[in-house]
C-alpha positions as CSV (number, residue, x, y, z in Angstrom):
1,M,-31.0,68.4,3.2
2,K,-33.4,65.7,2.3
3,Y,-33.1,66.5,-1.4
4,L,-29.3,66.5,-1.2
5,V,-29.4,63.0,0.3
6,I,-31.8,61.8,-2.4
7,G,-29.6,63.4,-5.1
8,I,-26.4,61.7,-3.9
9,A,-28.3,58.4,-3.7
10,L,-29.5,58.8,-7.3
11,F,-26.0,59.8,-8.5
12,L,-24.5,56.7,-6.9
13,T,-27.2,54.5,-8.4
14,L,-26.4,55.9,-11.9
15,I,-22.7,55.5,-11.5
16,I,-23.0,51.9,-10.2
17,G,-25.5,51.0,-12.9
18,E,-23.2,52.5,-15.6
19,R,-20.2,50.4,-14.3
20,K,-22.3,47.3,-14.3
21,A,-23.5,48.0,-17.8
22,T,-20.0,48.6,-19.1
23,S,-18.1,45.8,-17.2
24,V,-16.7,42.8,-19.0
25,P,-18.9,39.8,-18.6
26,K,-17.5,37.1,-16.3
27,K,-16.0,34.2,-18.2
28,S,-17.8,30.9,-17.7
29,F,-15.9,28.1,-16.0
30,D,-14.6,25.5,-18.5
31,R,-14.4,22.2,-16.7
32,S,-12.7,20.3,-19.6
33,L,-10.0,23.1,-20.0
34,Y,-9.5,23.1,-16.2
35,E,-9.0,19.3,-16.1
36,Q,-6.6,19.4,-19.0
37,C,-4.6,22.2,-17.4
38,K,-4.3,20.3,-14.2
39,K,-3.2,17.1,-15.9
40,D,-0.6,18.9,-18.0
41,F,0.8,20.8,-15.0
42,Q,0.9,17.6,-12.9
43,T,2.6,15.5,-15.5
44,S,5.2,18.1,-16.5
45,M,6.1,19.0,-12.9
46,I,6.4,15.4,-11.8
47,H,8.6,14.7,-14.8
48,L,10.9,17.5,-13.8
49,L,11.0,16.2,-10.2
50,I,11.7,12.6,-10.9
51,D,14.0,13.1,-13.8
52,S,16.1,15.4,-11.7
53,M,16.1,12.8,-8.8
54,H,17.2,10.1,-11.2
55,K,20.0,12.2,-12.7
56,A,21.2,12.9,-9.2
57,G,21.2,9.2,-8.4
58,N,18.3,9.5,-6.0
59,Y,15.7,7.4,-7.8
60,N,15.9,4.2,-9.8
61,G,12.8,2.0,-10.6
62,V,9.3,2.3,-11.9
63,L,6.9,5.1,-10.7
64,L,3.2,5.6,-11.3
65,V,1.1,8.5,-10.1
66,A,-2.7,8.5,-10.6
67,E,-5.7,10.6,-9.6
68,N,-9.2,9.1,-9.6
69,G,-7.8,6.1,-11.3
70,N,-6.4,8.1,-14.2
71,V,-2.7,7.8,-14.8
72,I,-0.9,11.1,-14.5
73,F,2.6,9.9,-14.7
74,K,4.2,6.5,-15.5
75,K,7.9,6.0,-16.2
76,A,10.7,3.6,-15.7
77,Y,14.3,4.6,-14.7
78,G,17.6,2.8,-14.8
79,R,18.3,-0.9,-14.2
80,S,18.9,-3.4,-11.4
81,W,22.1,-2.7,-9.5
82,Y,22.4,-6.4,-8.8
83,D,21.9,-7.6,-12.4
84,T,22.8,-4.7,-14.7
85,T,21.4,-6.6,-17.7
86,Q,17.9,-6.1,-16.2
87,V,16.7,-2.7,-17.5
88,F,13.5,-1.5,-15.8
89,T,10.5,-0.9,-18.0
90,V,6.9,0.2,-17.0
91,N,6.0,-3.5,-17.3
92,T,8.7,-4.8,-14.9
93,A,7.2,-7.1,-12.3
94,M,9.0,-6.6,-9.0
95,Q,9.0,-8.2,-5.6
96,L,6.4,-6.4,-3.4
97,A,8.1,-7.5,-0.1
98,S,5.8,-6.4,2.7
99,V,3.4,-4.7,0.3
100,S,2.2,-8.3,-0.1
101,K,0.6,-8.1,3.4
102,P,-2.5,-6.2,2.3
103,F,-3.2,-9.1,-0.2
104,T,-2.9,-11.7,2.5
105,A,-5.1,-9.7,4.8
106,M,-7.7,-9.4,2.0
107,A,-7.7,-13.2,1.6
108,I,-8.6,-13.5,5.3
109,L,-11.3,-10.8,5.0
110,I,-12.9,-12.6,2.0
111,L,-12.9,-15.9,4.0
112,A,-14.4,-14.0,7.0
113,E,-17.3,-12.7,4.9
114,K,-17.9,-16.2,3.7
115,G,-18.1,-17.4,7.3
116,L,-15.0,-19.7,6.9
117,V,-12.8,-17.6,9.3
118,N,-13.6,-15.6,12.4
119,Y,-11.3,-12.8,13.6
120,H,-11.6,-14.1,17.1
121,D,-10.7,-17.7,16.3
122,D,-7.8,-18.9,18.4
123,I,-5.1,-19.9,15.9
124,T,-4.8,-23.4,17.5
125,K,-8.1,-24.1,15.6
126,Y,-5.9,-24.2,12.5
127,F,-2.6,-25.3,14.2
128,P,-3.5,-27.7,17.0
129,N,0.1,-28.5,17.7
130,L,1.1,-24.9,18.3
131,K,1.7,-24.3,22.0
132,Y,1.2,-20.5,22.1
133,K,-1.9,-19.5,24.0
134,G,-4.5,-16.8,23.4
135,I,-3.4,-15.7,19.9
136,T,-6.3,-14.9,17.5
137,V,-6.6,-14.3,13.8
138,K,-7.1,-10.6,14.6
139,H,-3.8,-10.5,16.5
140,L,-2.0,-11.8,13.4
141,L,-3.8,-9.3,11.2
142,N,-2.8,-6.2,13.2
143,H,0.6,-7.4,14.6
144,T,-0.5,-7.8,18.2
145,S,0.3,-11.5,18.5
146,G,3.6,-11.2,20.3
147,L,5.1,-13.8,17.9
148,P,8.9,-13.4,17.4
149,D,9.7,-12.1,13.9
150,Y,11.6,-14.7,11.9
151,L,12.9,-12.0,9.4
152,N,13.7,-9.1,11.6
153,R,15.3,-11.3,14.3
154,P,17.2,-13.8,12.1
155,W,19.7,-14.7,14.9
156,L,16.8,-16.1,16.9
157,F,15.8,-18.5,14.2
158,A,19.1,-19.2,12.5
159,K,19.9,-22.5,14.2
160,Y,16.4,-23.8,13.5
161,I,16.4,-22.9,9.9
162,G,20.0,-24.2,9.6
163,K,21.2,-25.0,6.0
164,K,17.8,-25.5,4.5
165,S,17.8,-24.9,0.7
166,E,14.3,-23.4,1.1
167,L,12.2,-22.5,4.1
168,T,8.4,-22.8,3.5
169,N,5.4,-21.7,5.5
170,E,4.9,-25.3,6.7
171,G,8.6,-25.4,7.6
172,L,8.3,-22.2,9.7
173,L,5.2,-23.6,11.4
174,D,7.1,-26.8,12.2
175,I,9.9,-24.7,13.8
176,L,7.3,-22.8,15.9
177,E,5.6,-26.0,17.0
178,K,8.8,-27.8,18.0
179,H,10.6,-24.8,19.6
180,A,7.9,-22.6,21.2
181,N,9.7,-23.0,24.6
182,K,12.8,-21.3,23.0
183,L,11.0,-19.0,20.6
184,R,8.8,-17.4,23.3
185,L,6.2,-14.7,22.8
186,D,7.5,-11.2,23.1
187,F,4.4,-10.1,25.1
188,T,0.9,-11.3,26.0
189,P,-1.2,-11.3,22.8
190,G,-3.1,-8.0,22.4
191,K,-1.0,-6.1,24.9
192,Q,1.3,-4.4,22.4
193,H,1.6,-3.7,18.7
194,R,4.8,-5.0,17.3
195,Y,5.4,-5.8,13.6
196,S,5.8,-9.6,13.0
197,N,6.3,-11.2,9.6
198,T,5.8,-14.5,11.3
199,G,2.1,-13.7,11.9
200,Y,1.5,-13.1,8.2
201,A,3.3,-16.3,7.2
202,L,0.8,-18.1,9.5
203,L,-2.1,-16.2,7.9
204,A,-1.2,-17.6,4.5
205,L,-1.5,-21.1,6.0
206,I,-4.9,-20.2,7.6
207,V,-6.1,-19.2,4.1
208,E,-5.1,-22.7,2.9
209,R,-6.7,-24.6,5.8
210,A,-9.9,-22.5,5.8
211,S,-10.4,-22.6,2.0
212,G,-9.1,-26.1,1.3
213,I,-7.0,-24.9,-1.6
214,P,-3.3,-23.8,-1.9
215,F,-2.6,-20.2,-1.0
216,K,-1.3,-19.3,-4.6
217,T,-4.5,-20.7,-6.1
218,F,-6.8,-18.8,-3.7
219,M,-5.0,-15.5,-4.4
220,S,-5.2,-16.0,-8.1
221,Q,-8.9,-17.1,-8.1
222,H,-10.2,-14.6,-5.6
223,I,-8.1,-11.5,-6.0
224,F,-5.6,-11.4,-8.9
225,M,-7.9,-12.7,-11.7
226,P,-11.1,-11.0,-10.6
227,L,-9.3,-7.6,-10.8
228,G,-7.5,-8.3,-14.1
229,M,-4.1,-8.4,-12.4
230,T,-2.7,-10.7,-15.1
231,S,1.0,-9.8,-14.4
232,T,0.8,-10.5,-10.7
233,F,2.0,-13.7,-9.2
234,I,3.6,-15.3,-6.1
235,Y,7.2,-16.2,-5.9
236,D,8.1,-19.7,-7.1
237,K,11.7,-20.9,-7.0
238,S,11.2,-23.1,-10.1
239,K,10.2,-20.1,-12.3
240,K,13.7,-18.5,-12.0
241,I,12.2,-15.1,-11.3
242,K,14.5,-12.1,-11.7
243,M,15.7,-11.0,-8.3
244,L,17.4,-7.8,-7.1
245,R,19.8,-9.9,-5.1
246,E,20.9,-13.6,-4.5
247,E,18.1,-16.0,-3.6
248,E,18.1,-17.3,0.0
249,P,16.1,-19.9,1.9
250,K,13.5,-17.5,3.4
251,D,12.3,-16.4,0.0
252,G,10.1,-19.5,0.1
253,V,7.8,-18.2,2.8
254,W,4.8,-16.3,1.5
255,G,2.0,-14.2,3.0
256,D,4.4,-11.7,4.6
257,K,6.1,-11.1,1.3
258,G,6.4,-13.0,-2.0
259,V,3.9,-11.3,-4.4
260,F,5.4,-9.9,-7.6
261,S,3.5,-7.2,-9.5
262,T,3.6,-4.3,-12.0
263,V,2.6,-0.7,-11.4
264,D,-0.5,-1.1,-13.7
265,D,-1.7,-4.2,-11.8
266,M,-1.1,-2.4,-8.5
267,L,-3.3,0.5,-9.7
268,R,-6.1,-2.0,-10.5
269,W,-5.7,-3.3,-6.9
270,D,-5.8,0.3,-5.5
271,Q,-8.9,1.3,-7.4
272,A,-10.7,-1.9,-6.4
273,L,-10.3,-0.8,-2.8
274,Y,-12.7,2.1,-3.5
275,T,-15.4,-0.5,-4.5
276,E,-17.0,-3.6,-3.3
277,K,-15.6,-5.9,-6.0
278,L,-13.9,-8.1,-3.4
279,I,-15.5,-7.4,0.0
280,K,-18.2,-5.1,1.5
281,R,-17.5,-1.5,2.3
282,K,-18.0,-2.1,6.0
283,T,-15.3,-4.8,6.0
284,L,-12.9,-2.5,4.1
285,D,-13.5,0.4,6.6
286,E,-12.6,-2.0,9.4
287,A,-9.4,-3.0,7.6
288,F,-8.5,0.7,7.3
289,S,-9.1,1.6,10.9
290,Q,-6.6,2.0,13.7
291,G,-5.9,-1.0,15.9
292,V,-6.3,-0.9,19.7
293,T,-4.3,-2.7,22.4
294,L,-5.8,-4.3,25.5
295,D,-5.2,-1.1,27.5
296,E,-7.0,0.8,24.7
297,T,-3.9,2.4,23.2
298,K,-4.5,3.1,19.5
299,F,-1.9,2.4,16.9
300,D,-1.7,3.2,13.2
301,Y,-2.1,-0.3,11.7
302,G,-5.4,-1.9,10.5
303,Y,-5.7,-5.3,8.8
304,G,-2.7,-5.4,6.5
305,W,-2.5,-1.6,6.1
306,R,-0.5,1.2,7.8
307,I,-2.3,4.5,8.4
308,A,-0.9,8.0,8.3
309,Q,-1.6,11.6,7.3
310,S,-0.1,13.8,4.6
311,D,1.5,17.2,5.5
312,N,-1.9,18.7,4.7
313,G,-3.8,16.4,7.0
314,E,-5.1,14.1,4.3
315,K,-5.6,10.4,5.3
316,I,-3.1,8.0,3.9
317,I,-3.6,4.2,3.7
318,Y,-0.3,2.6,2.7
319,H,2.3,-0.1,2.9
320,K,6.0,-0.2,2.1
321,G,8.4,-3.1,1.9
322,L,12.0,-4.3,2.0
323,W,13.1,-7.7,0.7
324,Q,15.2,-9.3,-2.0
325,G,16.8,-5.9,-2.6
326,A,13.4,-4.4,-3.4
327,N,12.0,-1.3,-1.6
328,P,8.5,-0.8,-3.0
329,M,5.5,1.2,-1.8
330,L,1.9,1.8,-2.4
331,I,0.6,5.1,-1.1
332,R,-3.1,5.8,-1.2
333,I,-4.2,9.4,-0.4
334,V,-7.8,8.2,0.0
335,E,-9.8,11.4,0.4
336,C,-8.9,12.7,-3.0
337,N,-8.2,9.2,-4.6
338,R,-4.6,9.8,-5.3
339,T,-2.1,7.0,-5.7
340,V,1.7,6.8,-5.8
341,I,3.1,3.4,-6.6
342,S,6.9,2.9,-6.7
343,L,8.6,-0.4,-7.5
344,N,12.3,0.3,-6.9
345,P,15.5,-1.2,-5.5
346,V,16.9,-0.3,-2.2
347,S,19.0,2.9,-2.2
348,S,20.6,4.8,0.7
349,K,20.0,8.1,-1.3
350,Y,16.3,7.5,-1.8
351,N,13.8,9.3,0.5
352,S,10.4,7.9,-0.3
353,W,8.3,10.1,1.9
354,E,10.0,13.2,0.7
355,M,9.2,12.2,-2.9
356,V,5.6,11.4,-2.0
357,Y,5.0,14.7,-0.3
358,K,6.5,16.6,-3.2
359,I,4.3,14.8,-5.6
360,N,1.2,15.5,-3.5
361,R,2.1,19.2,-3.3
362,I,2.4,19.3,-7.1
363,M,-1.1,17.7,-7.4
364,N,-2.6,20.2,-4.9
365,E,-0.8,23.2,-6.5
366,S,-2.3,22.3,-9.9
367,E,-5.8,23.1,-8.6
368,K,-4.6,26.7,-7.7
369,V,-2.7,27.2,-10.9
370,C,-5.6,26.1,-13.1
371,S,-8.4,27.7,-11.1
372,G,-8.7,30.6,-13.6
373,Y,-10.2,28.3,-16.2
């Protein structure tokens, strides 16, 4: 019996050894081929997706998709529905609407690192004639101030704005200073999170008063130019900038909106947020963290950024906007350094999140498809 067991063991050893000797050697992994396969798959599949959306009337504008800062897809579709002579190109600078807010927040963070602004400063330090009590810079940053929104509640401000040819930040401040008894806070500062464009208009004024220079100059000198964003600027009525609708008085308020940019410049901005080119990593992490109300309820907004998760649980830092007929978005899937930037007009047929999730699935699927290389 002992010899039988030994014989079987020897036989199996010989068989296994022979199989190993005659098996095909495993192909070595080719990183460059894998990366090229991924990029080709991603580009072609996104082309199919967005081309079909455009043909169906579901997308019109300029779209850029990038991974690790490398452009995977960039293409312009269609033209302005308001001014049909305005054909979109990949270099079209479009109103960012509320996607301007992260830039305003960054200006405040830069000033905070320089010691010129403190998050816990009462805003009456900058606006001594303002009668609202207990509102801090931080409340403005994360929309917990309780200030009534001059854009989303236009009927409340209509009689104070009147027939002005242009409302400015200073003009809005003047209204708040004179009519605080009528334009009351919606809640005690810090008690709730409620989006307020008014707060970001005041932040732009704080940038001016803390830095001693105009808001436009500060943004250009400390953000746009250092990042090489040469096609990015802030709305100016005198420049006759191409709009996606008729101009109106509230266009003249900046901070909550008003930045114009291109998809390439927005990618430069996105990639800078992975570095310390503008501010320290610790400050960025704070800006990208959930806010907390007085009763310790968390909400998905940091300092100028919304926070979400993809359908795969990946962390998303983003902002979207709606103004002047523009409906742009900057989506940052931060854990894998993926970026989706869309500068597009408003459309009832357009589902931005559905498009983002489909693009992200294509990006993820490319890893599986090309894993054999």
